C-alpha positions, 0 to 999 in steps of 0.5 A: 805230569806225575810227581815222584817221591824224593825218598821213601820212609819205611816204618818198622813196627816191632814186637812190644810196640816200638816203631823205627823209621828208616829212609830209602832213596828209591823204592827199588833200594828198599825192595832190594834190601827187603827181598835180599836181606830181610825175607831170607832171615825173617825167622832169625833171632840173630841181629841184622843191620838196617841201612840208615843212609841219612845219618852218618855214623849211626847204625841200627840192628834188629832181630828180623823175627821181631818185626811185626809189620812194615809201612812204606810211605813216599815222601814228597819235598815241596818248595813251600814249607807250612 
């Protein structure tokens, strides 16, 4: 039986060496944000909002043209803590 991730950690690698992590509940949610928000504005120097759903009242703004890379990692929560 295949296991499914509980959420997805998305790492945004920014120019200058900074790395930011945001979480999405499903891969479809990430794909919708990526293709609907990020790709159309990929060359823009204007700030855009990055969804942070797990932290109430916190926002992240980023210039899309300054994102050098993205890594998407599935997160599996287990009942056993190590």
